[in-house]
PADOMAR-873160 format. One record per residue: residue number from 0; residue in three letters; x, y, z of N, C-alpha, C in turn. Coordinates in Angstrom, 1 decimal, decimal comma. Example, Ala and Ser with C-alpha at 12.3 -4.5 7.8 and 13.67 -1.06 7.14 Angstrom:
// residues 2
<rec><n>0</n><res>ala</res><n_c1>13,2</n_c1><n_c2>-5,7</n_c2><n_c3>7,8</n_c3><ca_c1>12,3</ca_c1><ca_c2>-4,5</ca_c2><ca_c3>7,8</ca_c3><c_c1>13,2</c_c1><c_c2>-3,3</c_c2><c_c3>7,8</c_c3></rec>
<rec><n>1</n><res>ser</res><n_c1>12,8</n_c1><n_c2>-2,2</n_c2><n_c3>7,1</n_c3><ca_c1>13,7</ca_c1><ca_c2>-1,1</ca_c2><ca_c3>7,1</ca_c3><c_c1>12,9</c_c1><c_c2>0,0</c_c2><c_c3>7,9</c_c3></rec>
***
This chain:
// residues 69
<rec><n>0</n><res>met</res><n_c1>159,4</n_c1><n_c2>104,6</n_c2><n_c3>43,5</n_c3><ca_c1>158,2</ca_c1><ca_c2>104,7</ca_c2><ca_c3>44,3</ca_c3><c_c1>157,0</c_c1><c_c2>104,6</c_c2><c_c3>43,3</c_c3></rec>
<rec><n>1</n><res>ser</res><n_c1>156,0</n_c1><n_c2>103,7</n_c2><n_c3>43,6</n_c3><ca_c1>154,9</ca_c1><ca_c2>103,5</ca_c2><ca_c3>42,8</ca_c3><c_c1>154,0</c_c1><c_c2>104,8</c_c2><c_c3>42,7</c_c3></rec>
<rec><n>2</n><res>ala</res><n_c1>153,1</n_c1><n_c2>104,8</n_c2><n_c3>41,7</n_c3><ca_c1>152,2</ca_c1><ca_c2>105,9</ca_c2><ca_c3>41,6</ca_c3><c_c1>151,3</c_c1><c_c2>106,0</c_c2><c_c3>42,8</c_c3></rec>
<rec><n>3</n><res>glu</res><n_c1>150,9</n_c1><n_c2>104,8</n_c2><n_c3>43,3</n_c3><ca_c1>150,0</ca_c1><ca_c2>104,8</ca_c2><ca_c3>44,5</ca_c3><c_c1>150,7</c_c1><c_c2>105,3</c_c2><c_c3>45,7</c_c3></rec>
<rec><n>4</n><res>glu</res><n_c1>152,0</n_c1><n_c2>104,9</n_c2><n_c3>45,9</n_c3><ca_c1>152,7</ca_c1><ca_c2>105,4</ca_c2><ca_c3>47,1</ca_c3><c_c1>153,0</c_c1><c_c2>106,9</c_c2><c_c3>47,0</c_c3></rec>
<rec><n>5</n><res>leu</res><n_c1>153,2</n_c1><n_c2>107,4</n_c2><n_c3>45,8</n_c3><ca_c1>153,4</ca_c1><ca_c2>108,8</ca_c2><ca_c3>45,6</ca_c3><c_c1>152,1</c_c1><c_c2>109,6</c_c2><c_c3>45,9</c_c3></rec>
<rec><n>6</n><res>lys</res><n_c1>151,0</n_c1><n_c2>109,0</n_c2><n_c3>45,5</n_c3><ca_c1>149,7</ca_c1><ca_c2>109,7</ca_c2><ca_c3>45,8</ca_c3><c_c1>149,4</c_c1><c_c2>109,7</c_c2><c_c3>47,3</c_c3></rec>
<rec><n>7</n><res>thr</res><n_c1>149,8</n_c1><n_c2>108,6</n_c2><n_c3>48,0</n_c3><ca_c1>149,6</ca_c1><ca_c2>108,5</ca_c2><ca_c3>49,4</ca_c3><c_c1>150,5</c_c1><c_c2>109,6</c_c2><c_c3>50,1</c_c3></rec>
<rec><n>8</n><res>leu</res><n_c1>151,8</n_c1><n_c2>109,7</n_c2><n_c3>49,6</n_c3><ca_c1>152,7</ca_c1><ca_c2>110,7</ca_c2><ca_c3>50,2</ca_c3><c_c1>152,2</c_c1><c_c2>112,1</c_c2><c_c3>49,9</c_c3></rec>
<rec><n>9</n><res>glu</res><n_c1>151,6</n_c1><n_c2>112,3</n_c2><n_c3>48,8</n_c3><ca_c1>151,1</ca_c1><ca_c2>113,7</ca_c2><ca_c3>48,5</ca_c3><c_c1>150,0</c_c1><c_c2>114,0</c_c2><c_c3>49,5</c_c3></rec>
<rec><n>10</n><res>lys</res><n_c1>149,1</n_c1><n_c2>113,1</n_c2><n_c3>49,8</n_c3><ca_c1>148,0</ca_c1><ca_c2>113,3</ca_c2><ca_c3>50,7</ca_c3><c_c1>148,6</c_c1><c_c2>113,6</c_c2><c_c3>52,1</c_c3></rec>
<rec><n>11</n><res>glu</res><n_c1>149,7</n_c1><n_c2>112,8</n_c2><n_c3>52,5</n_c3><ca_c1>150,3</ca_c1><ca_c2>113,0</ca_c2><ca_c3>53,8</ca_c3><c_c1>150,9</c_c1><c_c2>114,4</c_c2><c_c3>53,9</c_c3></rec>
<rec><n>12</n><res>val</res><n_c1>151,6</n_c1><n_c2>114,8</n_c2><n_c3>52,8</n_c3><ca_c1>152,2</ca_c1><ca_c2>116,2</ca_c2><ca_c3>52,8</ca_c3><c_c1>151,1</c_c1><c_c2>117,2</c_c2><c_c3>53,0</c_c3></rec>
<rec><n>13</n><res>lys</res><n_c1>150,0</n_c1><n_c2>117,1</n_c2><n_c3>52,3</n_c3><ca_c1>148,9</ca_c1><ca_c2>118,1</ca_c2><ca_c3>52,4</ca_c3><c_c1>148,3</c_c1><c_c2>118,1</c_c2><c_c3>53,8</c_c3></rec>
<rec><n>14</n><res>lys</res><n_c1>148,2</n_c1><n_c2>116,9</n_c2><n_c3>54,4</n_c3><ca_c1>147,7</ca_c1><ca_c2>116,8</ca_c2><ca_c3>55,8</ca_c3><c_c1>148,6</c_c1><c_c2>117,4</c_c2><c_c3>56,8</c_c3></rec>
<rec><n>15</n><res>leu</res><n_c1>149,9</n_c1><n_c2>117,2</n_c2><n_c3>56,6</n_c3><ca_c1>150,9</ca_c1><ca_c2>117,8</ca_c2><ca_c3>57,5</ca_c3><c_c1>151,0</c_c1><c_c2>119,3</c_c2><c_c3>57,4</c_c3></rec>
<rec><n>16</n><res>lys</res><n_c1>150,8</n_c1><n_c2>119,8</n_c2><n_c3>56,1</n_c3><ca_c1>150,8</ca_c1><ca_c2>121,2</ca_c2><ca_c3>55,9</ca_c3><c_c1>149,6</c_c1><c_c2>121,8</c_c2><c_c3>56,6</c_c3></rec>
<rec><n>17</n><res>arg</res><n_c1>148,4</n_c1><n_c2>121,2</n_c2><n_c3>56,6</n_c3><ca_c1>147,3</ca_c1><ca_c2>121,7</ca_c2><ca_c3>57,2</ca_c3><c_c1>147,5</c_c1><c_c2>121,7</c_c2><c_c3>58,7</c_c3></rec>
<rec><n>18</n><res>ile</res><n_c1>148,1</n_c1><n_c2>120,7</n_c2><n_c3>59,3</n_c3><ca_c1>148,3</ca_c1><ca_c2>120,6</ca_c2><ca_c3>60,7</ca_c3><c_c1>149,3</c_c1><c_c2>121,7</c_c2><c_c3>61,1</c_c3></rec>
<rec><n>19</n><res>ala</res><n_c1>150,4</n_c1><n_c2>121,9</n_c2><n_c3>60,3</n_c3><ca_c1>151,3</ca_c1><ca_c2>123,0</ca_c2><ca_c3>60,6</ca_c3><c_c1>150,6</c_c1><c_c2>124,4</c_c2><c_c3>60,6</c_c3></rec>
<rec><n>20</n><res>ser</res><n_c1>149,8</n_c1><n_c2>124,5</n_c2><n_c3>59,6</n_c3><ca_c1>149,0</ca_c1><ca_c2>125,8</ca_c2><ca_c3>59,5</ca_c3><c_c1>148,1</c_c1><c_c2>126,0</c_c2><c_c3>60,7</c_c3></rec>
<rec><n>21</n><res>glu</res><n_c1>147,5</n_c1><n_c2>125,0</n_c2><n_c3>61,2</n_c3><ca_c1>146,6</ca_c1><ca_c2>125,1</ca_c2><ca_c3>62,4</ca_c3><c_c1>147,5</c_c1><c_c2>125,5</c_c2><c_c3>63,6</c_c3></rec>
<rec><n>22</n><res>trp</res><n_c1>148,6</n_c1><n_c2>124,9</n_c2><n_c3>63,8</n_c3><ca_c1>149,5</ca_c1><ca_c2>125,3</ca_c2><ca_c3>64,9</ca_c3><c_c1>150,0</c_c1><c_c2>126,7</c_c2><c_c3>64,7</c_c3></rec>
<rec><n>23</n><res>ala</res><n_c1>150,3</n_c1><n_c2>127,1</n_c2><n_c3>63,5</n_c3><ca_c1>150,8</ca_c1><ca_c2>128,5</ca_c2><ca_c3>63,2</ca_c3><c_c1>149,6</c_c1><c_c2>129,5</c_c2><c_c3>63,6</c_c3></rec>
<rec><n>24</n><res>gly</res><n_c1>148,4</n_c1><n_c2>129,1</n_c2><n_c3>63,3</n_c3><ca_c1>147,3</ca_c1><ca_c2>129,9</ca_c2><ca_c3>63,6</ca_c3><c_c1>147,1</c_c1><c_c2>130,1</c_c2><c_c3>65,1</c_c3></rec>
<rec><n>25</n><res>gln</res><n_c1>147,3</n_c1><n_c2>129,0</n_c2><n_c3>65,8</n_c3><ca_c1>147,3</ca_c1><ca_c2>129,1</ca_c2><ca_c3>67,3</ca_c3><c_c1>148,3</c_c1><c_c2>130,0</c_c2><c_c3>67,9</c_c3></rec>
<rec><n>26</n><res>leu</res><n_c1>149,5</n_c1><n_c2>129,9</n_c2><n_c3>67,3</n_c3><ca_c1>150,6</ca_c1><ca_c2>130,7</ca_c2><ca_c3>67,7</ca_c3><c_c1>150,3</c_c1><c_c2>132,2</c_c2><c_c3>67,4</c_c3></rec>
<rec><n>27</n><res>his</res><n_c1>149,8</n_c1><n_c2>132,4</n_c2><n_c3>66,2</n_c3><ca_c1>149,4</ca_c1><ca_c2>133,8</ca_c2><ca_c3>65,9</ca_c3><c_c1>148,3</c_c1><c_c2>134,3</c_c2><c_c3>66,8</c_c3></rec>
<rec><n>28</n><res>asp</res><n_c1>147,3</n_c1><n_c2>133,5</n_c2><n_c3>67,1</n_c3><ca_c1>146,3</ca_c1><ca_c2>134,0</ca_c2><ca_c3>68,0</ca_c3><c_c1>146,8</c_c1><c_c2>134,3</c_c2><c_c3>69,4</c_c3></rec>
<rec><n>29</n><res>leu</res><n_c1>147,8</n_c1><n_c2>133,5</n_c2><n_c3>69,9</n_c3><ca_c1>148,4</ca_c1><ca_c2>133,7</ca_c2><ca_c3>71,2</ca_c3><c_c1>149,1</c_c1><c_c2>135,1</c_c2><c_c3>71,1</c_c3></rec>
<rec><n>30</n><res>val</res><n_c1>149,9</n_c1><n_c2>135,3</n_c2><n_c3>70,1</n_c3><ca_c1>150,6</ca_c1><ca_c2>136,6</ca_c2><ca_c3>70,0</ca_c3><c_c1>149,7</c_c1><c_c2>137,8</c_c2><c_c3>69,9</c_c3></rec>
<rec><n>31</n><res>glu</res><n_c1>148,6</n_c1><n_c2>137,6</n_c2><n_c3>69,1</n_c3><ca_c1>147,7</ca_c1><ca_c2>138,7</ca_c2><ca_c3>68,9</ca_c3><c_c1>146,8</c_c1><c_c2>139,0</c_c2><c_c3>70,0</c_c3></rec>
<rec><n>32</n><res>asp</res><n_c1>146,3</n_c1><n_c2>138,0</n_c2><n_c3>70,7</n_c3><ca_c1>145,2</ca_c1><ca_c2>138,1</ca_c2><ca_c3>71,7</ca_c3><c_c1>145,6</c_c1><c_c2>137,9</c_c2><c_c3>73,1</c_c3></rec>
<rec><n>33</n><res>lys</res><n_c1>146,7</n_c1><n_c2>137,1</n_c2><n_c3>73,4</n_c3><ca_c1>146,9</ca_c1><ca_c2>136,7</ca_c2><ca_c3>74,8</ca_c3><c_c1>148,2</c_c1><c_c2>137,3</c_c2><c_c3>75,4</c_c3></rec>
<rec><n>34</n><res>leu</res><n_c1>149,1</n_c1><n_c2>137,8</n_c2><n_c3>74,6</n_c3><ca_c1>150,3</ca_c1><ca_c2>138,3</ca_c2><ca_c3>75,2</ca_c3><c_c1>150,2</c_c1><c_c2>139,7</c_c2><c_c3>75,7</c_c3></rec>
<rec><n>35</n><res>pro</res><n_c1>150,8</n_c1><n_c2>140,1</n_c2><n_c3>76,7</n_c3><ca_c1>151,8</ca_c1><ca_c2>139,3</ca_c2><ca_c3>77,4</ca_c3><c_c1>151,2</c_c1><c_c2>138,4</c_c2><c_c3>78,5</c_c3></rec>
<rec><n>36</n><res>ala</res><n_c1>150,0</n_c1><n_c2>138,5</n_c2><n_c3>78,8</n_c3><ca_c1>149,4</ca_c1><ca_c2>137,7</ca_c2><ca_c3>79,9</ca_c3><c_c1>149,6</c_c1><c_c2>136,2</c_c2><c_c3>79,7</c_c3></rec>
<rec><n>37</n><res>gly</res><n_c1>149,5</n_c1><n_c2>135,7</n_c2><n_c3>78,5</n_c3><ca_c1>149,5</ca_c1><ca_c2>134,3</ca_c2><ca_c3>78,2</ca_c3><c_c1>150,9</c_c1><c_c2>133,8</c_c2><c_c3>77,8</c_c3></rec>
<rec><n>38</n><res>tyr</res><n_c1>151,9</n_c1><n_c2>134,5</n_c2><n_c3>78,3</n_c3><ca_c1>153,3</ca_c1><ca_c2>134,1</ca_c2><ca_c3>77,9</ca_c3><c_c1>153,7</c_c1><c_c2>132,7</c_c2><c_c3>78,3</c_c3></rec>
<rec><n>39</n><res>glu</res><n_c1>153,0</n_c1><n_c2>132,1</n_c2><n_c3>79,3</n_c3><ca_c1>153,4</ca_c1><ca_c2>130,8</ca_c2><ca_c3>79,7</ca_c3><c_c1>153,0</c_c1><c_c2>129,7</c_c2><c_c3>78,7</c_c3></rec>
<rec><n>40</n><res>glu</res><n_c1>152,1</n_c1><n_c2>130,1</n_c2><n_c3>77,8</n_c3><ca_c1>151,6</ca_c1><ca_c2>129,1</ca_c2><ca_c3>76,8</ca_c3><c_c1>152,6</c_c1><c_c2>129,1</c_c2><c_c3>75,6</c_c3></rec>
<rec><n>41</n><res>leu</res><n_c1>153,4</n_c1><n_c2>130,2</n_c2><n_c3>75,5</n_c3><ca_c1>154,3</ca_c1><ca_c2>130,4</ca_c2><ca_c3>74,3</ca_c3><c_c1>155,2</c_c1><c_c2>129,2</c_c2><c_c3>74,1</c_c3></rec>
<rec><n>42</n><res>pro</res><n_c1>156,0</n_c1><n_c2>128,7</n_c2><n_c3>75,0</n_c3><ca_c1>156,9</ca_c1><ca_c2>127,6</ca_c2><ca_c3>74,7</ca_c3><c_c1>156,2</c_c1><c_c2>126,3</c_c2><c_c3>74,1</c_c3></rec>
<rec><n>43</n><res>ala</res><n_c1>155,1</n_c1><n_c2>125,9</n_c2><n_c3>74,7</n_c3><ca_c1>154,5</ca_c1><ca_c2>124,7</ca_c2><ca_c3>74,2</ca_c3><c_c1>153,9</c_c1><c_c2>124,9</c_c2><c_c3>72,8</c_c3></rec>
<rec><n>44</n><res>ile</res><n_c1>153,3</n_c1><n_c2>126,0</n_c2><n_c3>72,6</n_c3><ca_c1>152,7</ca_c1><ca_c2>126,2</ca_c2><ca_c3>71,3</ca_c3><c_c1>153,8</c_c1><c_c2>126,4</c_c2><c_c3>70,2</c_c3></rec>
<rec><n>45</n><res>ala</res><n_c1>154,8</n_c1><n_c2>127,1</n_c2><n_c3>70,6</n_c3><ca_c1>155,9</ca_c1><ca_c2>127,3</ca_c2><ca_c3>69,7</ca_c3><c_c1>156,6</c_c1><c_c2>126,0</c_c2><c_c3>69,3</c_c3></rec>
<rec><n>46</n><res>gln</res><n_c1>156,8</n_c1><n_c2>125,1</n_c2><n_c3>70,3</n_c3><ca_c1>157,4</ca_c1><ca_c2>123,8</ca_c2><ca_c3>70,1</ca_c3><c_c1>156,5</c_c1><c_c2>123,0</c_c2><c_c3>69,2</c_c3></rec>
<rec><n>47</n><res>ser</res><n_c1>155,2</n_c1><n_c2>123,0</n_c2><n_c3>69,5</n_c3><ca_c1>154,3</ca_c1><ca_c2>122,2</ca_c2><ca_c3>68,6</ca_c3><c_c1>154,2</c_c1><c_c2>122,7</c_c2><c_c3>67,2</c_c3></rec>
<rec><n>48</n><res>thr</res><n_c1>154,3</n_c1><n_c2>124,0</n_c2><n_c3>67,0</n_c3><ca_c1>154,3</ca_c1><ca_c2>124,6</ca_c2><ca_c3>65,7</ca_c3><c_c1>155,6</c_c1><c_c2>124,2</c_c2><c_c3>65,0</c_c3></rec>
<rec><n>49</n><res>tyr</res><n_c1>156,7</n_c1><n_c2>124,3</n_c2><n_c3>65,7</n_c3><ca_c1>158,0</ca_c1><ca_c2>123,9</ca_c2><ca_c3>65,1</ca_c3><c_c1>158,0</c_c1><c_c2>122,4</c_c2><c_c3>64,7</c_c3></rec>
<rec><n>50</n><res>asp</res><n_c1>157,5</n_c1><n_c2>121,6</n_c2><n_c3>65,6</n_c3><ca_c1>157,5</ca_c1><ca_c2>120,1</ca_c2><ca_c3>65,3</ca_c3><c_c1>156,6</c_c1><c_c2>119,8</c_c2><c_c3>64,1</c_c3></rec>
<rec><n>51</n><res>ala</res><n_c1>155,4</n_c1><n_c2>120,5</n_c2><n_c3>64,0</n_c3><ca_c1>154,5</ca_c1><ca_c2>120,3</ca_c2><ca_c3>62,9</ca_c3><c_c1>155,2</c_c1><c_c2>120,7</c_c2><c_c3>61,6</c_c3></rec>
<rec><n>52</n><res>cys</res><n_c1>155,8</n_c1><n_c2>121,9</n_c2><n_c3>61,6</n_c3><ca_c1>156,5</ca_c1><ca_c2>122,4</ca_c2><ca_c3>60,4</ca_c3><c_c1>157,6</c_c1><c_c2>121,5</c_c2><c_c3>60,0</c_c3></rec>
<rec><n>53</n><res>gln</res><n_c1>158,4</n_c1><n_c2>121,0</n_c2><n_c3>60,9</n_c3><ca_c1>159,5</ca_c1><ca_c2>120,1</ca_c2><ca_c3>60,6</ca_c3><c_c1>158,9</c_c1><c_c2>118,8</c_c2><c_c3>60,0</c_c3></rec>
<rec><n>54</n><res>ala</res><n_c1>157,8</n_c1><n_c2>118,2</n_c2><n_c3>60,5</n_c3><ca_c1>157,3</ca_c1><ca_c2>117,0</ca_c2><ca_c3>60,0</ca_c3><c_c1>156,8</c_c1><c_c2>117,2</c_c2><c_c3>58,6</c_c3></rec>
<rec><n>55</n><res>trp</res><n_c1>156,2</n_c1><n_c2>118,4</n_c2><n_c3>58,3</n_c3><ca_c1>155,8</ca_c1><ca_c2>118,7</ca_c2><ca_c3>56,9</ca_c3><c_c1>157,1</c_c1><c_c2>118,8</c_c2><c_c3>56,0</c_c3></rec>
<rec><n>56</n><res>ser</res><n_c1>158,1</n_c1><n_c2>119,5</n_c2><n_c3>56,5</n_c3><ca_c1>159,3</ca_c1><ca_c2>119,7</ca_c2><ca_c3>55,7</ca_c3><c_c1>160,0</c_c1><c_c2>118,4</c_c2><c_c3>55,3</c_c3></rec>
<rec><n>57</n><res>val</res><n_c1>160,0</n_c1><n_c2>117,4</n_c2><n_c3>56,3</n_c3><ca_c1>160,6</ca_c1><ca_c2>116,1</ca_c2><ca_c3>56,0</ca_c3><c_c1>159,8</c_c1><c_c2>115,4</c_c2><c_c3>54,9</c_c3></rec>
<rec><n>58</n><res>ala</res><n_c1>158,5</n_c1><n_c2>115,4</n_c2><n_c3>55,1</n_c3><ca_c1>157,6</ca_c1><ca_c2>114,7</ca_c2><ca_c3>54,2</ca_c3><c_c1>157,6</c_c1><c_c2>115,4</c_c2><c_c3>52,8</c_c3></rec>
<rec><n>59</n><res>asn</res><n_c1>157,7</n_c1><n_c2>116,7</n_c2><n_c3>52,8</n_c3><ca_c1>157,7</ca_c1><ca_c2>117,4</ca_c2><ca_c3>51,5</ca_c3><c_c1>159,0</c_c1><c_c2>117,2</c_c2><c_c3>50,8</c_c3></rec>
<rec><n>60</n><res>ala</res><n_c1>160,1</n_c1><n_c2>117,1</n_c2><n_c3>51,5</n_c3><ca_c1>161,4</ca_c1><ca_c2>116,8</ca_c2><ca_c3>50,9</ca_c3><c_c1>161,4</c_c1><c_c2>115,4</c_c2><c_c3>50,3</c_c3></rec>
<rec><n>61</n><res>lys</res><n_c1>160,8</n_c1><n_c2>114,4</n_c2><n_c3>51,0</n_c3><ca_c1>160,7</ca_c1><ca_c2>113,1</ca_c2><ca_c3>50,5</ca_c3><c_c1>159,8</c_c1><c_c2>113,1</c_c2><c_c3>49,2</c_c3></rec>
<rec><n>62</n><res>leu</res><n_c1>158,7</n_c1><n_c2>113,8</n_c2><n_c3>49,2</n_c3><ca_c1>157,9</ca_c1><ca_c2>113,9</ca_c2><ca_c3>48,0</ca_c3><c_c1>158,6</c_c1><c_c2>114,5</c_c2><c_c3>46,9</c_c3></rec>
<rec><n>63</n><res>asn</res><n_c1>159,3</n_c1><n_c2>115,6</n_c2><n_c3>47,1</n_c3><ca_c1>160,0</ca_c1><ca_c2>116,3</ca_c2><ca_c3>46,0</ca_c3><c_c1>161,2</c_c1><c_c2>115,4</c_c2><c_c3>45,4</c_c3></rec>
<rec><n>64</n><res>ala</res><n_c1>161,8</n_c1><n_c2>114,6</n_c2><n_c3>46,3</n_c3><ca_c1>162,9</ca_c1><ca_c2>113,7</ca_c2><ca_c3>45,9</ca_c3><c_c1>162,3</c_c1><c_c2>112,6</c_c2><c_c3>45,0</c_c3></rec>
<rec><n>65</n><res>asn</res><n_c1>161,0</n_c1><n_c2>112,2</n_c2><n_c3>45,2</n_c3><ca_c1>160,5</ca_c1><ca_c2>111,1</ca_c2><ca_c3>44,5</ca_c3><c_c1>159,6</c_c1><c_c2>111,5</c_c2><c_c3>43,3</c_c3></rec>
<rec><n>66</n><res>gln</res><n_c1>159,4</n_c1><n_c2>112,8</n_c2><n_c3>43,1</n_c3><ca_c1>158,6</ca_c1><ca_c2>113,3</ca_c2><ca_c3>41,9</ca_c3><c_c1>159,3</c_c1><c_c2>113,0</c_c2><c_c3>40,6</c_c3></rec>
<rec><n>67</n><res>pro</res><n_c1>158,6</n_c1><n_c2>112,5</n_c2><n_c3>39,6</n_c3><ca_c1>159,2</ca_c1><ca_c2>112,4</ca_c2><ca_c3>38,3</ca_c3><c_c1>159,7</c_c1><c_c2>113,7</c_c2><c_c3>37,8</c_c3></rec>
<rec><n>68</n><res>ser</res><n_c1>160,9</n_c1><n_c2>113,7</n_c2><n_c3>37,1</n_c3><ca_c1>161,5</ca_c1><ca_c2>114,9</ca_c2><ca_c3>36,6</ca_c3><c_c1>160,8</c_c1><c_c2>115,3</c_c2><c_c3>35,3</c_c3></rec>
***
């Protein structure tokens, strides 16, 4: 992987981590502020949080596999 591709992947990993953190924040806010009344929102926000974390995990693993030793 070229240095430029590695730099692009690093930026993507940071972006995906930020997105995952934003979803985690929404999940936290739901738990802290809206439950139990907002329980119907829980599955969608939890799934979006899971998907965002999984996307970050895949990209991060790819980055780690391509980092120079």
